[in-house]
Each structure stands twice: as C-alpha cells, then as structure tokens.
N, C-alpha and C positions, 0 to 999 in steps of 0.2 A: 773664612766665613760666612755663614751662614746669612740668606736675606729678611731682616726684621720681619718683612711679611709673611715667611715664610714659618718664620715663629709663632706667628698667630695663628697659621692653617693648625699647625701642630697641636698649637694650647687648645683649639677647637677639639680636635681627636682626640688629647688625653683626657677634657671634660666628659665630652659622649662616653670614655669607655671606664668612667669613675659616676657614681651615683648620681641622678641633677636632681636637685632640689625641688624643683613646683614643675608644672606644666610649659609656663609660660617662658621659664630660661631654656628649655629644651626647644620652643618653638623657635626661640632666638639664636639658638646654636645650630638648628637644621636648618634656618632660611639663608644662612650669610654663606655657606660652600655654594647652595643653588644660585643663589645670586651671585656668586662670581663665576658659577659656568654658565649665565645666562638662563638656566632654569626653571628660575623660580615663580611660580604660577601666580596670578597679578592679585587674586582675593589675598595671599598670605604676607602681602608685603610690609607689611603692618607691623608685622610682627620681625622686620628686621631692623633691630637699634643695631647691633653691632657689624658695619661691615667690611667686608676684606677688599682690600686695595687690588684694583682689577689686574689680573694675570697671573693671583697669587696664588693662585692654588695651581697645581700642574695635577692633571688626568692619570699621568703615566706612574705619577710619585703617592699621590694622596690617598686617588680616590680608591683602592682596594683597600688600605685601612680603613679609610671611612666603612667601607660596605659590610667589614668586619665588625666594625665595631658597633653598626647599626644593627647587623644579623645576630650578635652574642650577647648585649647589653640593651637597647634599644626597643627592637620587635616585641620579644616575649616583656616586658614589662610594660611599656606604657603603648600598648593595643587601644587596650580599654578607654582609658585615657583622650588617646589619640582620635579614637573612633567618637566618640562623643565629644569632642569638641570638633567633628569634621576633618580632620586634618592627617586623616592619614595616607593622603597625595601626597605627603611631603614626604614620608618614609619611604614610599613606592617611586619617589623622583630620582632618588638615586639607584637606582637599579635597573625602570622602564620607565621613560618621561612618558608625558600621558600625549597625545594627537598633538596638543597647541605647540610642544617642543620639536616634533618628530623633523621639521626642516633642517634645525639645528645642526651640525657637525656634531657638535658633543653630546648630542642625543643617542648617537651611534655607537660615538667611545664608551659612553657609562653602561649602554647594554653587550659591547662585547666584555668590558669587564665585570659584567654583573656577573657571565655564564662564567668564566673564570673563577670567581671568588665563593661562589654558591654551589660547584659543585666538587669545589677545594676542602670543602667541609662536612661535618656531618649535616643530612637536612634537614630541618626543623618544616614545621605547617606555613611558615609563614616563607619558606624558601622553596618550599614546592608552590605556593601560590602564584611566587614572581614567577619562576619557572613557566607556568601553564600560560602567563602574561606575555613574555616573553616569547614564547612559542608563537603567538597569534601576531604581536604588534610587531615582532623585529625579526621577521623570517631570514633565511641564510643571505639573500639578494639584498635583503636591507643594510646586514652586518658586512657583508666586500664592499658596496658602494661607501658604507662609511670609514672602511679601511683603506684602500687601492684610489680615495677619488683626495685623498691626504696628501699632499705633496712634500710636508717636509719631515718626513719618515723614512727611511732609507730602504733601494728597494727589496734590498734583503731582509733587512728587518721587518719589512712590509709581511714577505711570506713567511718568515718566521712567526708571526703577531698570528695571521692568516690559518696555519699548521694547527696552533694552539685553538684558537675559533674553533676551528670545526673539530679537534678532538674533546672539546671540550661540549660544545651541542651534540655530538654523538653518545657521548656518556651519558644525558639526563635522563632517557625511560630505564636506562639500567640502574641506576642508584634513586631511582622513584621508587622503583618495584621492590629493590631492597628493604628502604626505608620502611616503606610501607607495609610488606611481606605479611599481607592480605588482609591486615587490620582492618581495614576499610579499604573502598573501591579509588582505583586510580584514576583521575579526571580525566578524562573523555583527549582532552587535546597531549594529553603524554601517554596514552594507550601506544603501546608501541606498534602497530598496525598504522594507527592516524597520523602518531607521530612522524615517523618516516616516510609517509606516503606525503606527505605536507613538505618536509623537506626534498621528495624526489621534485615533487610540482616544484617549489619554487628554485629548484636549482634550475629545471628547464628555462623556468624564465631567466635565470644569471644568465643561461648559457645562452637562451636568444637578443636577448640585452646586448651582451658582449660581442657576439658576431654584428647586432646591426652598427654597433659603433665601430669597429675596425676593420671589417669587411670592405671591399671594396670591388667585389666579384658581383654584378649582378645577378637576381633573383632568377632560375629557369622559370622562365614564362610562360615555355613550350614544351607537352612532356617527348614529344618525339623530334622534337627540333636535333639536327644531326651536324650546328653550324659548331665551330669549332671553341665559343666562348661559352655557349651551355655544355659543352662538353668540360671545359674547363670548370663552370659551375657545379657541374654532378661531380668532381673531383675533389672540390674544396668540401660542400657538403662530406662526403666521406673523410675526409683527413678529421673535419670535428669531431665525428662519429668514433674515428681510429683514436684520436689523441684524447676522448672519452674512456671507451673501455677497452682500448688495445686489440691485439688481434682477435678474433673469434675463430674459433679453433672448436671441434668436438670433445677433445680432451677436457675444453672448461667446461664440465657440464651444464653448471646455474647458467652462467650466461649462455651458453649456445642453447638451450632452452629454453632463458628470455626471449633470446633474438628470433629462435625461432616461431615462437606463439605471437610474438610483434609483428612482423614480416608478414605470416602465412592467416592470422587470425585476423584481423582488420580491415579497414579500408582505405584501401590505397591506391593509385596511378600510375601510369607509365613511368613519372619522373620518380617518383618514388623507388620504384622499381631498380631504376638504372644507379642511385646512390646506394639503395643495400644491398647490389649484387659488387659494384665496387668497394665496396666496405669492408664484404665477406672473404674478395681475392686478396686484400691488403693492403687496399688503401696505396697514398706514394710514399708509403713509407720503405725503404730499401728498395734492391734491384730483385731482392728473392717475391716471389706469387708464392701465395697459399693454395695450390690446386686440389690439396686432399681436404680443406675447408668446402671449395668450390664441387667437387663430386660429392660430398654428403647434403648439400645444399641441393644440388641437383635432383636428388635421390627422392629428397623431403617433398621439395617442388612437384617434380613429379608425380609422386603421390597422393598427394591433394588435388593436379591438375586433371588427374585420371579418373577420379571418383563418381561414380555414379549423380551421388547429391550434390557435389557443385554443377556438374555439367546440366541436371536438370533443374536446377532450384535457385542457382545465383543469376545475379543482374547482369545485364551486357559489359556494366563497366567491369565488373569483378570478373567475368572471361576475359577480358582485355588484360586488367594487370597479370592474374596470375598469365595467363599466356607472353604477356612482356615479360616476367619474371625468369618464367624456362628457355625461354629464347636467347635472351640477353646474356643470362647464365653457359650456355650455351657458345655460344659466341666468345666466350670468353676461355674459352678451350683452344689449350695448341692443338695444332694440324693433325700431330701423331699424340695425341689423348684418345684413347680407346675408350673414353666415355659416351660419344657420342653413337660409336656404333652401337656401344651396348644401350643405351636407351632406346634408339630407331630397332632392337629385337623385343625389347622388354614387353611381357604381355600386359602393364600396365596399359604402358603407351600404346600398344596399338588397338587396347579395346578401348581406352579413351577415345582414339580417333575414329573409332566404330560410333563412339555413343555422340561426337562433337559432330561426325556426318549426318548421322539419321537427328538430329537437331531439327523442329518446325522454323526456328528464327534464323533467316539466310547471315544475320551481322554472327551474330554466334556462331553457325556452320564456318563460319570463313575463319574462326580463330583454330578450328582443330585444322583446318585446310593448310591454315599456311604454317602452325606448327608440324604441320605432315612435312611438307617441302622443305624447310629448312632445317630440320633434322635429317632427311633424307642427304642433303646437301649436303651438311656437317660428314656424314659417316659414308660416302665417297659414292653415293646413290643419286638415283634418276628421276625425281617424280615432279609430276607438273598436272593442275587440275585445271589450266585455263582460267578465263575469263576474272582476271585482276582488271582489268582497265570499266573506268567508268567512276561515277560518284556516288555508287546506289550500295547498299545491304555493306558496309563498311568496307568496300575498297581503297577508300583514301588512308586510311590508318595501317592496313595493312601495307600498303604502299611505304608511308611512315616508317615501320620498322621495320622491312626489308630495307632501306636504303640506311636504319640506323645502326641496325648489329653488322652493317660492314666494315666497320672501323668500333674499338673499344673505346670509353669512355676514359681508360683508365692510362691509357697512350697520352693522351693531352698533358703538354707542359703547361705548369703553372706559371712558368716564366715568360709567358706571353701575355699576362693581366698585368705583370707591375710597370709595364711602358705604357704611357699611352696611345703611342703612335699605333701601338700594334693591333690597336680596337680598329676596324674598319667602321666607316659610316653603316653598313647597312646591321655592323653588330649592335652598334650605339640604337639602332629604331629599334630591334628588338627588343630592345627594353618597354618601348612604351606600348601599354596595354591599347591591342586595337578597338579601334573604337570608340577612342577618348574622345572626348567632348571639352574644351575650352568654356569655361563661363565666363559671363560679361563681368567687366568691372567698373564702375563708376571714377573718375577720378576728378578733384576739387580742379579749383582753381590755383596758379600757383600763389599768389597773394593772399590764399585764404578769405577773399572778398565773394559774397555769398549776396546777387543784388535781389533773389526771392523774400521781399517781404512779408509775404503772405501767411509764412510759419512762425512766424514773432508772436510770441503769449501776450496776453494780455492781462491787466490785472483785475481779478473777480472779487466782489463784494462773497465774505464768508456765510458761508452755506448753513440754515437752521436743522437739516437733517444730519442725523447719526452718520458717524464717519463708519467707511469700508471698511469692510474683517481684512488685517493683515492677510499676508499670505499664509503663517503661520496656522491663523484659525479657520482660514480656509482648509489647510490640510487634515486639520483633528476633525472637520464638519465629515468631509469626504473619506475619510476614515472609521467614524462611528456609524456600525453597521445600523443601530437603533432609528437615527437621522436619514438613512440612505436608501432605506428599504423602496424599492418601487421608482429609486431615480437612476439607475444603470439598467440597462439594455445586457440581461440574459440570453446567448443565445442559445435560441428551443434544441434541443438532442434532438437527433435523425437516427442513429445509433445507439444501442444498448449500454456499448460502451463509453458512451458519451453521458447517457444517462447514469451507469454507476458510477462515473467520474463525479457528477456534482453531487452523487449521494455518500458516495465516500468521503471524499474531502471535506464535508461539515460535518459526519458525525459526531454523536457523542456531548460533551463539554460544550459551553460558550466558547467561541474565540474573536481575540478582537485585533488578530493579525491582519484576517484579511475584510476587507469592507461590502463585501457582495455575497456573504453566508447568507442571509436572509432571501437573498434573490435567489441564491440557487437551490434551494430547500425549496423555495415555492414553485421555481419552474421545473424543478422534479417531480414534483409529487403531482403538479399539473399536468404533466404528460406522460408519469411514468405509468399507470393502467391503459390508456389509448395505445400507447407505443408497443408495450408487451404482448397487447391483443394484436398488434397488427403486426406483431412479429412470427404469430407464433407458428405458421407454416412458411416462413424464409429462411430454409437449412437448417442449421445448425447455431445462429446464430444465438437464438435463445439460450438452448441448454448449456453454450458456451459461458454465458453470462448470467444464466443464474442464481448460481452458489454465490457471486457479488452482491446482485439485487440484492439477494434475501438478506445477507451479511448487512449492506445498506440500510434497507428499509427497519429491519428490526432495532436497530442499533439508533435510529432517528429520533429524537427530542423535540417537544414543541418550543425549545427556548425564545422563541420570537412572536408566540401569540399568533399567528399565522393562521386564517381563516380556512374552517374545513379541514384541518391540519387532520385527525383522528380519524374523518371517512374517508380521506384521498390516500392515505395509507394504508388504512386497512382496507381499501379498493384495489390498490396497487399488487398489495402481499395476496389478493385472493387470486385476482390475475395471474399470477406468478407462479402460485400452487395450482391452480388449474390448467394453464398452458404449458409448464412442464414438471410435471408430478416426480416424474423420475429426480430430478435432480434440487427442485426446491423443498418437498417436501421433507426430507433425511436431516438435510441441512436445517431446517427451521425446530426441527425436533431435537435436534441434539443442541442446536443453542438455546431451548425454551427450558434445557434443566442443567443450564449454566448460571451462575449466582450470581451475574451483573446487571440480570434483567428485577428490572422493577415489575409490579403488580399489572399496571398496563400495559406494558411491552407483553407481559405473559399471555395478556386478554387479545392482545391484541395475535398474538401466534398463531391460541389455539381458536381464535374466530376464524383468521385463515385458512387452518386444516380443515376444521366442516365445513365455510361455507363454499371451497374450491372443491371438497369433496361429492358436496351436493349439487355442485354445478357439474361438474362430471360424469353424474349420476340423473342427470338432468332430473334433477328437483327441485320445486318451487323455492324462488332466492328471491330476497330484498331486490330493487331497483339496482343498477350499478351508473358511477358516478359520470361514466361514458354514454353519450347516445349514442343509440343503437346506432344509425346512418355514419359513424363515425371508427365504425371496426368491422370487422369482415360476416363476424356473422350476430344473429338479433340476442338481445338478454332475453334471459328467461321471465317471466313476472307471474307475481301472485294473484289470485282471487283478486277483485277492489277492495274488500275488507279487511283484509291481512296486510294487501299493498298498502293503506293507509295507516293501519295499524303499525308497522314496521315502520314505517314514515318517520311515525313520533316516537320512536325508541330508540335508546343511543344505543352503539356498537356493541358495550358491555350486555345488556337485558337480552340483546339478539338468541345465544344461545338459550339462555333457558327458557324463551319462549317457543323456540324450535322444540326443543327439548318436551316439553309441555304438551304440544302439538302431537308429536309421536307416542309420548304417554297416553295419550287420551284415546285417539285413534286406536293403541293396543288394546285398551280395555272396552271401549265401545266393541271392536269387533269381537271380545268374549260376550257383550250382552247380546249383539247379533249370534252369536251361535246358539247359545242357550235359546233363545226364543223362536230359533229356527224348529226346535226339536217338542215347541206346542204345538196341535195342527189349528184349534181355536185362534189363536194366535196371526200363523201363517193364514189362514184365511183372512182374517179382518185385516193385515196389514196390504193383502192384493187388491181386495175391494175399494181402500180406500185411497193406493197410490198409484196402480194401474189406471191408464186413460185411455180412453177408446183413440184409435190413432187417428191423426187429423190432418191440416193439406200442409204439407215441408215445403219449402223454401230452397227453390232449387240454385244452384251455387252457381255464378256469370262466369263466359268464358274465359276468363282471367285466371279465374282462381284455379285451376289445375295446373297451370304452367306457373305459377306464383310459388305452389304447393313446392312441385318438381325443384325449382330456380333454390328456394329454402334449401331443400335436400342436397342439393348439389353445393351447400355451402361450406367452408372447412369446419372439420366435427374436432371436439378433444377425445381423449386418450379415453375409453370407459372408464370407471371409476374398480370396476370389478374386474380388472386388467392389473390395476395396479395397488388395491386396496391390501391385501395383507403385506403385500412384501414392502413395500415403499411409505403405508401409514399406519395402521394398527398395530402389526407385529413390534415395528420399530418403536411406536411409541410405549407398546406394553412392556418391552424389554428396559426400554428406558427406565421405566419407570420403577422396576425391580432393581436395578441395579442400583437406583439414584434411591431409594430407601433403603438400602444396606448398606453403601457408604455414611447415610443421616443417620442413623440408628448407632453403628460402628462409633460415630462422632461422639453421639450424647452417651454413650456405654464407657467412651475413655474419660469423660469427666462428669460423670454422675458420682464420684463419691465428692465435690467439689462443692461450694456454699455458694448460693447468691446469684450474683451476675456472671461466676467463674462459667454455669453450668452451660451446657450449649444445648439450645431446642430448635431440632431442626424445623418446627410447625410455628415458627417466631412470626411475626408480622411483614410480610412480602415476600416469605418463602414457598416455595411449591408445597408443602406440606400445610402449609395454614387454611383452615376450612373454605375461608375467601378460594383462593386457586384451586384447592382442591376438589372442589363441588365442581367449579366449571370446568377442571381436568375430565372428571366422571360423564359430564355430561357428554364434552368433545368425544368421548369416546362412545357415548351410547351411540349421538348423531353419525360416527365412521361406521361403528358395527350396523346397523341400520339402514346407510345407504350401501354398506357393500353385501348385503343380503346373498344377491342373485350370485356371489360370487364361489368356484368351482371349492376354494381351500376353507369354507363361513362354517362348514357344520364338524369338519373336521379340527381346525383349526382356533379359529377364531372366537366360535361360539363356547369353549369350552376355557378358554384362556381370560375371555371378557366375563366369564361366571365366577371363575378361581379369583379375579382381582378383584370385582365387584362385592363377593363374600369377604376375603380378607381385612379388604379396608370398613367394612362393616360389622368384622367381630370381633378385629384385633387394633392394638393402639398402634398406632404409626409413627407417634411420636411419647416422649418419658412425661409427656405436660399432661396426655389425658390418665395417665395413674397415677399422678402427683395427690390429689383428693383422696381422701379416707374413702374406704370401700362404704358400699351400700348394699345391705340384703337384696333390695328390692331392684334395685338399677341392676347389680354385677356387673358384667364388664362391660355393658352400656355406657357404663357412669363416664363421662368427660366426652364422647362425640357428639359433634353438633348435629342438631337436624337438619342441616343443608349438605351434609356430606353423608346422611344416612338416606338424602331424600336421593339423593344422585345418585349413589350406590345401586338402593332396590327398581329408579327407573334403569338402569341399565341393565339390569337382572331380567325386567319386565319386556326389555325391549330386544334381548338373546330369546328370551322361554316366548314371545310371540314368534320372534321368527322361528324357532324352530317344530312349532306349531304347524306351522304355512308350509315349509318346507317338506318335511315327513311326517308329520303328527307328532313329534317327538321320541322319535323311535329311534335316532344314535342316542343324543342326550340323555336318553332313559334307559337304554341299556349298559351302552361304555361308560356312563359317568354318573351312574346310580347314586354312590356316597356325595357326590359334589351337589346333585341335585335336591336328596333329601335334605344335605345340609341347609342349604339356600331356603328351604321351606321352613325347615324350623327356626334358623336367623330370623326370617319374615313374618312370621308364627309370633314371635316374642314380642319384637317389635309394635306388630299389631295390637298385641295384648297388654301392653305396657300403656299406648296409647290411649286406648280403650279405658283401661281405668283410671284417667286423668294424669300418668303420670306425666309431666313436663320434662322436656329434656332440655340441653341444653341449645339458645338459638332458637327453641320452638316457640311456638304458640301463635293465632293467627295464622296467614295465610302456610305458613312452616308445616304447622300442625296438619292443615286440615289435606295440602298435598303428601306428605308423610304415609297420612293414614289412606288415603288414595293408591299413592304404589302399594305399600305391604297389602292392604289390600288385592288388587290386579296380580302381584306376585302369586299371593294364593291361591286364587282362581286358576291361574296358569299350570302352576305345578297341580292343582287340582285337576284340571284338566290331560295331563300327562299322565298324571300317575294311574288316574283311573281307567287312560287307555292302556295300559303297560301295565298294570301291577303285576300280572301274572305272569308274567316274563321278566321280571326284576328277580335277581338272584338272590337278593339283601333288601327286605322293606322293613326292616327296623329303623 
C-alpha cells in the first residue's frame, strides 16, 4: 500500500496537470516539491503554504512526471504571469537549479532528469531555453560527479544511467536544429560546433580529474628520464589514451588524421613524444603490437622533421621534440624491421640531415647529427660525428636521449607500481621538484594563550565622518570609465602593434566592460602621430600595421570628450597617409565609401588624404601636433600669416581654405599672363618692383652643414610616384561605382511614396551637398599636388574634368529633380551652390595645370568635346549668376565664390581655345 506522503506528491502532480485557478495556488504548488528537494530559493518561501513531508518526493519516481507537467501545462500558460511576478526562477529550478543550489546532490540529479525529459518530448521555446542554460551551467563533468558520487545506486544501475545521460546530451544539437528548421537562429551555446567543442573540453577536464583521484603513479617530472618509474608513468598515460580512443591505425581515417594533426601540429616536449609513440604502438593492451601503424607514423614524422621550413624556422624546443619523436619511434621497431634501413636511405632523411648539418645554431645542428647516428646504427651501419662530451650546444640532452632509447617505455611492467616496496628511495625523490623550498610556518602555543597584549583592541568613540565605501561600491567606482579617467596608468605603446591594439580594442560605441577605455584612447592618440612618423624608415613595421591603424583611427568616436581628440586623430591619419601611402590611402578610400561612418568621420578621411598628399608633395601645411625634435624630420611650416590663420581654423575648414588659396592662385596667374602682353604695364611694373642690388648677409659657416644634414634626413615618398595609382584613380573609380549603386537603389524605390523612397543625398551621406562639396575640394587638392606626375595629362586631367562636369550638370540624386521644372533654371534646378562652386574649382585647377604643362595642347586636341562642354556649362552658370538668379544654398560668400570660379574657368578655356582653335577638329 502506498505511503500517504506519496499520495500528497501525486496530488500536487495531478493539480499541476489540470488547470490551476490562480497564480497564488500555482506558486504554492511549485514551492512544495522544491522545498522537499532542498532547492527552493529563500525569497519564495513565503509561497510555501502546504509543505510536503521530508523525503516524500523521490527524484527517480516523481521528478520526470513533474517536469513533463511543467513543460506541457505550466510553462506555455503561465510564463507571462510568472515573469510579471518575477517567479520564473521557480519553474527553472525544476530543470536547471541556480548557482545557490549547485552544491546540493539533488541539483545534479535534477539536471540529469531534465536532459532525459526534454529530449524525449517535442521541443518548445522554453525547452530550448532550458537546454541553453544546462549546456553552460551543468556540463558533462558536473553530471558525472552527481551520478557516480551517489553511493545509494548499484554500480550497474549507475552505468546504465550514465549511458542514457550521454545519449541525451549528444542528441541536443540535432533535436534543436530540427525543431527550429531555419525559422530562427540557433542559440550559440547549442550550435553544433560550439556545443560539441564544449563537451570535448569538459570531457578532458573530467578525464583529468578522474586520473588525479584514482592514479597512484607520480607525474613525469623529467622528459628524458630513463628510470623505471618514469617509464611506467609513460605507459600509464598511454593506457589512458588507448582506453579513450582505442587502437590508432591508418584504416581509421578520421581518428588517424586527428591524432596526426595533434601530434605534429602542436607544441609538445620529449615527455609527450614518449607517450604518443607508446600510444601509437599499441599501449599495454594485448601482446600484439601495431607495427603497421608505427611504420606509417615514422613516415609522417620524417616528412615533417626533414622539411626545409621546419629546419630553418622552428625553435630549438620544436627541433628537440620532432627529433625525439622520430628516434623514439625508430627505437620501437623490431631488429628485423626494414623501416630503419628504408629511413636511412630515404631522400627526405638524407636532405634533412644536410639541412641540419648546415644550420648555424650548434644545438639545432646536433639534433640532425644525433638522428643520423641513431638511424645508421639501427640500420646496421656505422656513423660517428664525435665530440659528444661536454655541457655546451645541447650535448647533455643528446646523451640523455641516446640513453632513453636504449630501452622501450612500452616494455615496462605496470605491476611494478602496485607494490609500495618496489618504489625505491631514489624514485621517490624524483617526484619532488628540484629546487623546491619549504615555507616557514608559525605555530601557536599548545594552550592557545598569547601573552602579547599589544594587539588587543580598544573601544573608540563613534566618528562623525561618513562611512567608508563598501567593497562593492569600490568595485563599481573602479569599473566606471567616467570616474576612472587618468587613475590607472596605461603603458605607452612602443610598437605599432601595441598602438593598434589600443585603438581597435576600444573603437566604436561605448563599452562599460573595461574600465580603461578612455585611458587607452587617450594614450593611443597622444602617441599615434609621433610613433607613426618614427617608424617611417624602421623596416616593414609601418606597412604591416598601416591597414589596421587606419581601421582603428577612422572608427574612433569621442565618447569620453577627450581633450584635442579631433586634432590628434587627424594628425595621426595625416601621418600614416604620408608615411605609408601605398597601404593606407587605398584602405582609407574604401572605408570612406562605406555607409557606417558619420559626416565628421568622412571629413577626417578626406582631410587626411589631402593633407598627406600635400606633405608628400612638399607643399605648405598647418603645423603638426608633434614637436619637430621628436620625429626624424622637421614639419613643413606655412608663412607666418597663414600659419596663424590656420591655427584659428577647425579641421573641417582647412580643406576649403587650401582650395580657395589654390583657385585664387590660378586666377591670379591668368591676370599676370594677360598683363604681360601689354608693354606699358610691363615697363611700369619693372620700374616699381625692381630694386638696385644691396648688401646681402653672408650665411654663417654652420648653415651649409645644417642644410646638408637636413637633406640627409629621411624623406617621404614623392607624391607624384603614388598619386595616380593609390590616390586619384581609386577615389574617382570608387565614386563612380558608389554613384551607380546609389542611383540603382533610388530607382528601385522610385514608385514608393513618402519615407519609403530612398534618397542617396540624405543627411550624413556622401551625396549630400556638405560631404560632396568637401569631396570635390579634396580631389582638387590631390589633382593640384600631382600636377607633375607622368600620367597627369593622359589620365588624371580628363578623368577629373569629366567628374566635375558630370556632378555640375547631372543630378546625383532624385531629390534634385523632385521639384517642378523651371524654364529659367533648367537642369541647374536643385544643385547646391557649394557643390557647383567645388566642381568649378576642380575644373579650374585642372585647366590651369594643363596650361602650365603644355599650353593645353593635349586637353584641347584630344578631349575637345569635353573642353567645350565645360565652357558651355561654366558660361551658363556665370550668366545665371549675373542675371541675379538665386541658386539653392547661394547668397553671400557662396555667390561670390561661385561667380569667381565660373569666371576663372571661362578665362582658362578662352586662353586655351584661342591658342589651339585652328587645330581643333570641331569647334561647335
């Protein structure tokens, strides 16, 4: 007859399987079984109104039914109500007890039952949630300890329960994938790769813990020790491996390949080599040995040992490991085996010996010499290099290994370790680490009395000061990045790899996980420009790290409002563009056309391209943030008036100022050319400007030496060598591709209405007038700096002119054509004055360069249509401005600049066509 207490448990289960009237009843029903198991969290004890008798709930008998009732009836129905009451933990306790219950033996039993219950039913979202928690909180080693430490179960029953548990654990990823079936993403913890990798790691931990508990054999303390106790240790370790994997033979392809990749692909020592060879040869099981597997193993080891890459580039520890692996494996071969003879005559072995003998390191050289002598001896031949006595160049290691392979570890008898009297004193001493020291300890008096009264505490009056912060408060203050700025020292980067780590680990959005984010950014920005410029001529370090530094610098955001953040970042990017243009410039151009950056970040990228180009072209620049004495070459300095002007301007206004200076110089050059044609003006200018020669100052003796020393300082790459390939052409080509993609996206949504339409010229995008005008000015600066490049006339000038006239005449976005047509404005409707001004200034720079180089012959004769089109476009804009037509964004300084740029283009075209008009094929 059943116990009445069991009837109470069954009554709880029945009530859970039926509709529960209210939340308070449900909480009471859930609390009573957990209280009986000792798993009820303290905050829910107030809901436990009807307690179950102690020991009434049997885990093996009642818990699976309770879990099925919760999965099928409670969790799908009451999840929202339990979450509002903050009582979801009660339901989870039936499957995955929390960390406070982890130490209870019943917690492990509940987790084992949960695996079996959940995997035996159709999975639900709640079941997947529980499996995710179980995979992390109750790994396989925890379940093993929960099952096998329970002495109440019969050993045979425990083994059956363990097999069922392993079967349920391994079935989880497949069941989850089949349930989700691509509808949503699989939790990371339950993905096949992550899940089974975690099982392997925890299984390794389980095997290690079991070997620690049950093994009486001491550890292998010396890799090349040939004593009997060490040989038994090697054989015992091989026994464990053989028990896990079974025999390792080439016919078991997957196991063989995995074993070879582990043995030959990772860093081990000679002690592991002994274990691996013993394991491959067959371990302690049976009397037959696996010589076929050993022959294949020797072949693979020889292939790696004799490879030129291994001989030339491996460390000494790697050489000794591979040599030990080869020689120990050959020592296991029987005397009648032909493998040793085959190895001695193998071309791989002979070439490997030659590489080893020619190695510069004597310790590495002796690895090859030792292998040659041992293999020759095993093959029945005689070879002796001599000079094996002494303690230098790896000679002691060679002698120990030669002594080790005289016998085989696999021949050691495991029975020798079973009797304590067989372990001699010298073998016991070897398990004590050499050089180990004992720590001094203080023992108290036997009666516990301490006569020292000086440390007795005294009562003190209460203090009026505020209480000291608790450890938790101190921890939160320490992790607060806004309060921790400057409190912890960040090491100053010495190598560019360290600088990249400081930048890349903190880029992007704010992160509260690391308390040193602000300090890292500040230190990186403070040292970036100086370190980059110092590394200019230090081998290939700068080129190897340039791309990583560009990613880190362009992605930074001023989340912590650091002082001079923008200036320091701009200086670092300018330096990396100037010092490593072939790596940094293409990377920065690619990043500029990605949609993940803000307007300020795009400005920084364009400024870096323009200023870096001018620095390489030896053109005037604003001052660097780094003192000239701290880098290997002095910074270029502007004349005093412009120097002070640029100091007062922000970084975003720097490019317009430089472009204004270039365009003004081009226009003034045309004025000077026209004035030189009038004889009266030329004569008057000579009379006013030319002065009689006066007394000049003789340079001091040290000036010539200083000039020569300055000339010997490291120089940057001339911009004309890299301008076309790494700056201008990539920038123009990427723009055409970007414009094509943006127009395609706009056309795809043209039939939509309102916000569903995509506009490529939106705020912060590249085709927005603010960014587009800055882009055109940057391109104008690059074209001006590359004027002496060999490809300038044939490639740069026509490509830049085509880009300028296309942006000036064609709409780059549908937003420019959404307004009603205006007969007076025509196709100029919707163009911003800033964009038109920048496009005209770009055309002005190109035309001025063409006139300077060859008088405009190439551009006038080979690109006549393009040239005349630019003249028509500039004339139309100039005519509209003269009539008083107001363009979008015009007025004030913009209108003045637009009129001046249009007039300058017209003058340049007039000069050019007047010279080559008769040679042009079509002047219409």
